[in-house]
C-alpha positions as CSV (number, residue, x, y, z in Angstrom):
1,M,85.1,79.7,66.1
2,S,86.5,76.3,67.4
3,E,89.4,78.4,69.2
4,I,87.1,79.4,71.7
5,H,85.5,77.0,74.6
6,V,82.5,77.8,76.6
7,P,81.9,75.5,79.4
8,E,78.4,73.9,79.7
9,S,77.7,76.0,82.9
10,L,78.3,79.0,81.3
11,R,76.1,78.8,77.8
12,G,72.9,80.6,78.2
13,A,74.9,83.3,80.1
14,C,74.0,87.3,79.9
15,I,76.9,88.6,77.6
16,S,78.6,91.9,76.7
17,I,80.8,92.0,73.6
18,G,83.6,94.8,73.3
19,N,87.2,95.5,73.5
20,F,87.3,96.7,77.1
21,D,90.6,98.3,76.8
22,G,91.1,100.2,80.0
23,V,88.2,98.6,82.1
24,H,87.4,102.4,82.8
25,R,84.7,104.0,84.6
26,G,82.6,104.0,81.2
27,H,82.8,100.4,81.0
28,A,81.8,100.2,85.0
29,S,78.0,101.2,84.2
30,M,77.8,99.0,81.5
31,L,79.2,96.0,83.6
32,H,76.8,96.9,86.4
33,Q,74.0,96.7,84.2
34,L,75.3,93.2,82.7
35,K,75.4,92.0,86.4
36,V,71.9,93.3,87.0
37,L,70.2,91.7,83.9
38,A,72.2,88.5,84.3
39,T,70.5,88.3,88.2
40,E,67.3,89.1,86.8
41,L,67.4,86.2,84.4
42,C,69.4,83.9,86.9
43,V,72.2,83.2,84.8
44,P,76.0,84.1,84.7
45,S,77.4,87.1,83.5
46,A,80.1,87.2,80.8
47,V,82.3,89.4,78.8
48,V,83.7,88.8,75.4
49,T,86.5,90.4,74.3
50,F,88.7,90.6,71.1
51,D,92.4,89.6,70.7
52,P,94.0,91.4,68.7
53,H,91.8,94.5,68.3
54,P,89.9,94.2,65.2
55,I,91.6,97.3,63.6
56,A,95.1,95.7,63.8
57,I,93.8,93.1,61.3
58,L,91.6,95.9,59.1
59,R,94.0,98.9,59.2
60,P,97.1,98.0,61.2
61,E,98.6,101.5,61.0
62,F,95.5,102.5,62.9
63,T,95.8,100.1,65.8
64,P,95.3,102.2,69.1
65,P,98.1,101.4,71.8
66,L,96.7,99.4,74.6
67,L,95.7,100.9,78.0
68,T,95.7,97.4,79.8
69,T,97.5,94.2,78.7
70,R,95.2,91.1,77.9
71,E,96.0,89.5,81.5
72,E,95.3,92.8,83.3
73,R,92.1,93.5,81.3
74,R,90.7,90.0,82.2
75,R,91.6,90.6,86.1
76,L,90.0,93.9,86.1
77,L,86.8,92.5,84.5
78,L,86.8,89.7,87.0
79,E,87.4,91.9,89.7
80,S,84.4,93.8,89.0
81,G,82.1,90.7,89.5
82,I,81.8,89.3,86.2
83,A,81.7,85.3,86.3
84,A,83.9,84.9,83.2
85,V,85.6,86.6,80.6
86,F,86.1,85.1,77.1
87,V,88.9,86.1,74.4
88,L,87.5,85.9,70.8
89,P,90.4,85.3,68.3
90,V,90.3,87.9,65.5
91,S,90.8,86.8,62.0
92,T,89.9,87.8,58.4
93,S,87.1,85.3,58.3
94,L,85.6,86.5,61.7
95,L,85.6,90.2,60.4
96,Q,83.9,89.1,57.1
97,L,80.9,87.8,59.0
98,T,77.7,89.7,58.0
99,P,75.9,91.0,61.4
100,E,73.5,88.0,61.1
101,Q,76.1,85.5,60.6
102,F,78.0,87.0,63.6
103,F,75.0,86.9,65.7
104,E,74.1,83.2,64.6
105,Q,77.6,81.9,65.1
106,V,78.9,83.8,68.1
107,V,75.9,84.9,70.2
108,L,73.7,81.9,69.5
109,G,76.0,79.3,68.4
110,K,78.8,79.8,70.8
111,F,77.3,81.3,73.7
112,H,73.7,80.4,73.5
113,A,73.3,84.0,75.1
114,R,69.8,84.5,77.1
115,G,70.9,88.3,77.6
116,M,72.8,91.0,75.8
117,V,74.1,94.3,77.4
118,E,75.9,97.1,75.1
119,G,76.6,100.7,74.5
120,P,75.1,102.8,71.9
121,N,78.1,102.8,69.9
122,F,78.4,99.1,69.5
123,H,78.9,97.9,66.0
124,F,79.3,94.4,64.7
125,G,79.7,92.3,61.5
126,R,81.5,93.1,58.1
127,D,82.1,97.1,57.6
128,R,80.7,97.5,61.2
129,A,77.4,97.2,59.3
130,G,75.3,96.1,62.4
131,S,74.3,98.7,64.8
132,V,72.3,98.6,68.3
133,D,69.2,98.8,66.1
134,T,70.1,95.7,64.4
135,L,71.3,93.8,67.5
136,Q,67.9,94.7,69.2
137,T,66.1,93.2,66.2
138,L,68.0,90.0,66.1
139,C,67.6,89.5,69.8
140,H,63.9,90.2,69.8
141,N,63.3,87.8,66.9
142,V,65.0,84.9,69.0
143,G,63.6,86.2,72.6
144,I,66.9,87.4,73.9
145,A,66.7,90.2,76.4
146,C,68.8,93.2,75.1
147,R,69.6,96.4,76.7
148,I,71.5,99.4,75.6
149,V,73.2,101.3,78.2
150,A,73.7,105.2,78.2
151,P,77.4,106.1,77.9
152,A,78.8,107.4,81.0
153,D,80.3,111.0,81.2
154,D,82.1,113.1,83.7
155,G,79.9,115.7,83.3
156,A,81.7,117.3,80.3
157,E,82.3,114.4,78.0
158,M,81.8,110.8,77.5
159,I,84.4,108.5,79.2
160,S,86.0,106.7,76.5
161,S,89.2,104.8,75.8
162,S,90.4,107.2,73.1
163,R,89.9,109.9,75.3
164,I,92.1,108.6,78.1
165,R,94.6,107.6,75.4
166,A,94.7,111.2,74.4
167,L,95.1,112.5,77.9
168,L,98.1,110.3,78.7
169,C,99.7,111.8,75.3
170,R,99.3,115.1,76.9
171,R,100.9,114.1,80.1
172,A,97.6,114.6,81.8
173,V,98.0,111.5,84.1
174,A,96.0,112.6,86.9
175,D,92.8,113.3,84.6
176,A,93.5,109.7,83.2
177,V,93.3,108.4,86.5
178,R,90.1,110.0,87.3
179,L,88.4,108.3,84.5
180,L,90.1,105.2,84.9
181,G,88.8,105.2,88.3
182,R,92.3,103.8,89.4
183,P,95.9,104.5,88.8
184,Y,97.4,103.9,85.3
185,R,99.7,101.0,85.4
186,I,102.8,100.3,83.4
187,S,104.5,96.9,83.8
188,G,107.8,95.8,82.7
189,F,111.0,94.0,83.2
190,V,114.2,95.6,85.2
191,H,117.1,95.4,83.0
192,R,120.5,96.8,83.9
193,G,121.0,100.6,82.9
194,A,123.8,103.1,83.1
195,Q,123.7,102.9,86.7
196,R,124.1,106.6,86.7
197,G,121.4,107.1,89.3
198,R,123.4,105.3,92.0
199,T,126.3,107.8,91.6
200,I,123.9,110.4,92.6
201,G,122.0,108.9,95.4
202,F,119.0,108.1,93.4
203,P,119.1,104.2,92.0
204,T,116.7,103.6,89.4
205,A,115.1,100.7,88.1
206,N,115.0,100.7,84.2
207,L,112.1,99.0,82.4
208,T,111.7,97.1,79.4
209,G,109.2,95.2,77.6
210,I,106.1,97.3,78.4
211,E,103.3,96.5,76.1
212,T,100.8,99.4,76.8
213,L,100.8,103.1,76.0
214,L,103.4,105.1,77.8
215,P,102.5,108.8,78.9
216,A,104.2,111.5,77.0
217,H,107.8,112.2,78.3
218,G,107.9,113.6,81.6
219,V,108.3,112.9,85.4
220,Y,105.6,111.3,87.1
221,A,104.3,110.3,90.8
222,G,103.1,106.6,91.5
223,T,103.8,103.5,93.7
224,A,105.5,100.4,92.6
225,D,104.9,97.0,93.7
226,V,107.7,94.6,95.1
227,N,106.8,91.2,96.5
228,G,103.4,92.7,97.8
229,Q,104.6,95.7,99.3
230,R,104.3,99.1,97.5
231,W,106.8,101.9,97.5
232,P,106.4,105.6,96.4
233,A,108.0,105.8,92.8
234,A,109.2,108.8,91.1
235,V,109.1,107.8,87.3
236,S,111.0,109.4,84.5
237,I,109.7,108.6,80.9
238,G,111.9,109.8,77.9
239,P,115.6,110.6,77.3
240,N,118.0,112.1,79.9
241,P,118.6,115.7,78.5
242,T,121.1,116.5,81.2
243,F,123.4,113.8,80.1
244,G,122.9,114.2,76.3
245,E,121.0,111.2,76.0
246,Q,118.5,110.7,73.0
247,R,117.3,107.3,73.7
248,E,113.7,106.8,75.5
249,K,114.0,105.3,78.7
250,I,111.9,104.5,81.6
251,E,113.4,105.0,85.0
252,V,111.7,104.3,88.2
253,H,113.1,105.3,91.6
254,L,111.7,103.6,94.5
255,A,111.6,105.9,97.4
256,G,113.2,104.1,100.6
257,F,113.8,100.9,98.8
258,T,117.1,99.2,98.9
259,G,117.7,95.7,97.0
260,D,118.3,94.1,93.6
261,L,115.3,94.2,91.1
262,Y,117.2,93.0,88.1
263,G,115.1,90.6,86.0
264,L,111.9,91.0,87.9
265,R,108.5,92.3,86.4
266,L,107.8,95.4,88.0
267,N,104.1,96.8,88.2
268,V,104.1,100.8,88.3
269,D,100.8,102.4,89.1
270,L,100.9,106.2,87.8
271,L,99.0,108.8,90.1
272,S,99.9,112.1,88.6
273,E,102.2,114.2,86.6
274,I,105.0,116.2,88.3
275,R,106.8,118.2,85.4
276,P,108.3,117.8,82.1
277,L,111.7,116.6,81.4
278,Q,114.1,119.2,82.0
279,S,118.0,119.9,81.3
280,F,120.1,121.0,84.1
281,N,123.5,122.6,83.9
282,S,125.0,120.5,86.6
283,A,124.6,117.3,88.5
284,S,124.1,119.3,91.7
285,Q,121.2,121.0,90.0
286,L,119.6,117.7,89.0
287,I,120.1,116.1,92.4
288,A,118.3,119.3,94.0
289,Q,115.3,118.7,91.6
290,I,115.0,115.0,92.1
291,T,115.1,115.5,95.6
292,A,111.9,117.8,95.4
293,D,110.3,115.4,93.0
294,V,110.8,112.6,95.4
295,A,109.6,114.5,98.3
296,L,106.5,115.8,96.2
297,V,105.9,111.9,95.2
298,Q,105.9,110.9,99.1
299,D,103.2,113.5,99.8
300,L,101.1,112.6,96.9
301,V,101.1,109.1,97.6
302,A,100.4,109.8,101.2
303,S,97.4,111.7,100.2
304,A,96.1,109.1,97.8
305,N,96.3,106.6,100.7
306,H,94.2,108.8,103.1
């Protein structure tokens, strides 16, 4: 536990512990209640996340793909108005702590927490033995304020990271964006590809090194940030069947942009799905479809900006 340092000014904070992957609308209601309780107690608010995901240690084959990188998760949490974000290094020894030991060593020993806010599905300690009932009892015994926040839903189902992952895997990016409360970001480095796009009038940035979940193969509308300026982006994820390619690629065409992006990290914010991947009989058919795709992307981006 020595790996995490809590400044004196943040000891006694009101905390919430969880993975917070995606920092979606479901998390937003809990973060709001965290800030409310912190204000009532006149203490700072803090979020405690894990790295890696505990499942990556316990059952690596079931590790869920990330919706946000560690850096993006931290940025989004701080932008929500939380005073501090701490990352708890996950180890076998940490996961072997009983609920009581975890509470004693982390909640009290590290953070000296004055308040806690969690969702109803919160579990902690070895084998997830600690429930919200356990937490409320432990908090009550030492005088820590504890609030359990009802899960947020969209009128149909609970908003969760797993639900958002499932939507992305079905190419339902617009629905995922609605649950996230913002565009879905993929971020990677631009590397040199076959440069086939240049020959047909639609140069693309080929991305590599993406750490987060990629949506299912298809074509998507979004925007890309280049030096603080946002450009409409048509994004193709998957192989290029027209040219007989099998290798998965992430190709981004920035409408109206001219310049060299090689070696840069490009943040692409996806807004909506456009269509599945298709194989065309000729380059002219492909060009006609891409032209229509780019026009649709520009319309969707313009609508999103109003």
